[in-house]
Steps between C-alpha positions, in 0.01 A plus 500: 500500500870592520734195507860526611789254439623394839809296588597351835738235617369150544597224742817399302626855450369506136300800391134424452287688243169633617221740387340740749153598404418826674169676557442801277411697813527446877672184620284315756673160537751263338469143369761246404416252221666161456464335165437136412772235464743589216272787378593864528385827643348597164240227449161654413345407836771670696475816286120515518491456879778747557333756280169463673646536851705798389178664370372450859797677652704184579856481367599152378851355462521200274839344438679209333634243738873422480596363160164563339378769261738799508647411839862378522631196686460130429152352533652154523658603834171634648261326735149566636675637814711737292183634334377594841831675570451696171159605629654621822765691299224661291316600815815658640566688178150641505536597863820685419296693241241586766246255344483221760251240365188408691357261233652185351354344177629172364422305187543120491826414669539869568178457712668229706805728541300797632317270742831398645668841483214691679610389845844663436347829388338680795367786283277261303128513595345306216587210267335405171577186302407404140508133404747423778598137593451384859800279461791693333647159394203482260714689250733202451216319318585717204857361480393148381787266422757770577473434871717192471764689302488792754555252792786329316673796337413784728309693225308449179313703247123482486251668272248726677268732320683438176830605649802281583623565853755334723372363836749412773487222760500756784180652368322167476613386850415840659154538344410136570582547865274799543178493698275799498238386748670644809578832322136535382359415843722754664461762226325755719419711199187531281514242227323500161522172298410527129491183296345355184306175537630391156862588566685211336841587645413557869175324591221660691561273790806706582284814558276288726797380706639859529167640597431224764849543653456871540330681784272790458487761352510291175313519171472276200401610149462266200650608171246285313634375162827690502822321419800479731680805352182714486599552134163640399478868573152480656628243753803710598273808528251316718772381736630849520158644572447245785842565652456877473152489674616250767820691574303812615354306794838408647735783413478838651426695180439856614353712223723778367426853612280672239665770290404867567173588343389138444347390829395162360850419375603395153356229273785339309424319175775277354499292186474126580504361146693689226335286231141586602337766723501338845586755774577471872308765692617576847347751746767510762634165630172330590263537206573332169287422191556425133402717210468359152309512174254233362645238272318658206730811533828313554482450868455192718192613696659444834389825645267789455568747210606857587145620434376215718705644788360843423141371523594305810625819664170680423289205624699457822500870584123513425422213728723637782349847477148362523585279797676782679196727470242236594715404801519858616118541462428171664293379206418127463714444191599126514695472177614705202642392167598701193524372144708725279517495118738698284462529125873503409737212458857593593678301227286660231543843654879463498501496122363851487609826663174683422354693785154539343351178636327545837523247782158368613468328842174347600433399858228262613465532879322243712391601844365240738322554824183653640557837349235757423467648149645823627804322653563314176480815300742677732751213487497507119560872520788447744653259244575793281717660770751213520859633444574281202176603328602866554847430364358339186253782443758783519813544299797317634870581449749225449869590527752269350874497606779269396657298788873529533 
């Protein structure tokens, strides 16, 4: 998906660095992502979630808070409240661009920030948190013995995530004074809480407290054995999938108008893993599946192979055609299923450009119900009239063009 560098002015007047992940197609909605404490907009979890939502037609802005990552300003002079002001500034910058956000996503302390910021952003309809603390002051547990020095000297350096960073007294006092319970109770937006039971940084009890304080509509999804940063690609991808699916229920994602000559719209396939073969397959904004190859051929086996999709298309069209005919005739067909076998393996086929090998599809059709022998024979005959069957039997023309 296309990613733009995006800069806007934060709460202190310092320029903040951001990335805007845009849909490679119609724009349906906009999300704003707040990263975890002292992290950056470029952590793998943020990139993965932004990419998945962009594939769904949702633009995502992820930015570095003041003094972090590539953003200017002094982090030592920031507070939890100033982070919320940075979120408001980001929302305003998006609105100026005509991309007013309707979804907030926050990771760890960023999750606490979006819970507090939502009430100030009328355009927001849904909020999702990942590993968020119920008490923002929870973050001070990471400062250890530096708390005394911060109280006495006004600031101190602490080591977080392998990096030395200066923490100011104002931040400690401000974050310790925060209470999210009233903001969560009065959220008046759809809420999705994602948390890992084995999170050693922010315990699972935080998710329980957030969920109990919220009013419906609210949802909770466990991230199983993921770590706090969702550092494993599969965990970040799972979170992205859940957020993408959940979002469609609460945002008004109107499907794009189909292009001329393609009444069913466009299927967009985008690479999800440059090191393997995993692909994001989107049919408009509402239907998403994964395509992959088996592990034996260098894939991760997380989705059907391309030939698997081809067989699925034949099987689905066959079943639909049979059902449509039986329904029109009023025949007692109670259930139909179609098993499809194909004698080629895509990864093997890709090594050869020979056109001499024929494709062989075998269908095994099961018809259930009190049908006569004549009716069963007719339904099997009708199976051969399904549109996909006819497409496969006759010569197809594939035209390839390079996108600008």
